[in-house]
C-alpha positions in Angstrom: 386.2 193.6 63.4 384.8 193.6 59.8 381.2 193.8 58.6 380.5 191.0 55.9 378.0 192.1 53.2 376.3 189.3 51.3 376.4 189.4 47.6 374.6 187.2 45.1 377.4 184.7 44.8 377.5 184.0 48.6 373.9 183.4 49.2 372.7 180.0 50.3 369.2 179.3 49.8 367.2 176.8 52.0 363.6 175.4 51.4 361.2 175.8 54.4 357.5 174.6 54.9 355.1 176.6 56.9 351.8 175.0 57.9 349.1 177.4 58.0 346.4 175.3 59.5 344.7 176.9 62.4 346.9 180.0 62.4 346.1 183.6 61.5 346.6 184.5 57.9 348.6 187.6 58.7 350.9 185.9 61.1 351.7 183.2 58.6 352.3 185.8 55.9 354.6 187.8 58.2 356.8 184.7 58.8 356.8 184.0 55.1 357.7 187.6 54.2 360.6 187.6 56.6 362.0 184.3 55.3 361.5 185.3 51.7 363.6 188.5 52.5 366.1 186.8 54.6 365.7 188.9 57.7 366.0 185.9 59.8 369.6 185.1 58.7 372.6 186.6 60.4 374.0 187.5 56.9 371.0 189.6 55.9 371.7 192.5 53.7 368.8 194.8 52.7 369.9 195.4 49.0 370.6 191.8 48.4 368.1 189.1 47.6 369.2 186.7 50.3 366.0 185.0 51.3 365.0 181.4 51.2 362.3 179.3 49.4 359.0 179.1 51.4 356.3 176.6 51.0 353.2 177.3 52.5 350.8 174.3 53.0 347.0 174.1 54.2 346.3 177.6 53.0 342.6 176.8 53.0 342.6 176.2 56.9 344.2 179.7 57.7 342.1 181.7 60.0 341.1 185.3 59.6 340.4 186.8 63.0 337.3 189.2 64.0 334.9 190.1 61.5 337.4 190.0 58.4 335.5 187.2 56.7 332.4 189.5 56.2 334.1 192.9 56.1 337.5 192.4 54.3 337.4 192.9 50.5 339.8 192.1 47.9 339.6 194.8 45.0 340.9 194.7 41.4 340.1 196.9 38.5 339.9 196.0 34.8 341.2 199.4 33.6 338.0 200.4 32.1 335.5 202.9 33.6 333.3 201.2 36.2 335.7 198.2 36.1 336.2 198.0 39.8 335.6 194.4 40.9 335.1 193.6 44.7 335.3 190.0 46.3 334.5 189.3 49.9 337.2 187.4 51.8 334.7 184.7 52.6 334.4 183.9 48.9 338.0 184.3 48.4 338.9 182.0 51.1 336.5 179.3 49.8 337.4 179.6 46.1 341.1 180.6 46.1 342.7 180.6 49.5 346.2 180.3 47.6 345.4 184.0 46.2 344.6 185.3 49.6 347.9 184.1 51.1 349.9 185.4 48.2 348.3 188.8 48.3 349.1 189.1 52.1 352.8 188.1 51.5 353.1 190.4 48.5 351.8 193.3 50.6 354.5 192.9 53.1 357.5 192.7 50.6 359.4 195.5 48.8 357.7 197.4 45.8 360.4 196.9 43.4 362.3 194.4 41.5 363.8 192.9 44.6 360.4 192.2 46.1 359.3 190.6 42.7 362.0 188.3 42.6 361.6 187.3 46.2 357.9 186.5 45.6 358.8 184.1 42.9 360.3 181.9 45.6 356.8 181.7 47.4 355.0 178.3 46.9 351.4 178.3 48.3 349.2 175.1 48.3 345.7 174.6 49.5 346.1 171.1 51.1 348.8 169.4 52.9 350.6 168.0 49.7 353.2 169.8 47.8 355.2 168.9 44.7 358.6 170.1 46.1 359.7 167.0 48.0 362.8 166.6 45.8 364.1 169.7 47.4 364.0 168.3 50.9 362.4 171.3 52.6 362.5 171.7 56.3 359.6 172.2 58.5 359.7 175.7 60.1 358.8 175.2 63.8 360.5 178.2 65.6 
């Protein structure tokens, strides 16, 4: 029996829709990261970008469990002295829930060119409408 290794020419990409309404942010991000990496495929190869396209809808209705809304912060730095900016997740989920989902998924991907390429296939939308109906995405229900 031989082992088949995927390469860029043999990868078949599908489009999936994940509904984040009422689900924990981390669980939804984990599922999206697994689909982006291709880990749920039988032809998964770690060094090849063999993942699918993922559309996350209803990002504003994702739930943060426990006291994360008050205690968790998103930090960014301008590069200047004293340029640390901190944003509470309560404010982040109210103003930019797409960014919160993207940051959660980005933290679960590889920190190299492969992870950057996989992150470009993630599409996050605030509401239940998205612009990728022409690609005929399948609803992820497993």
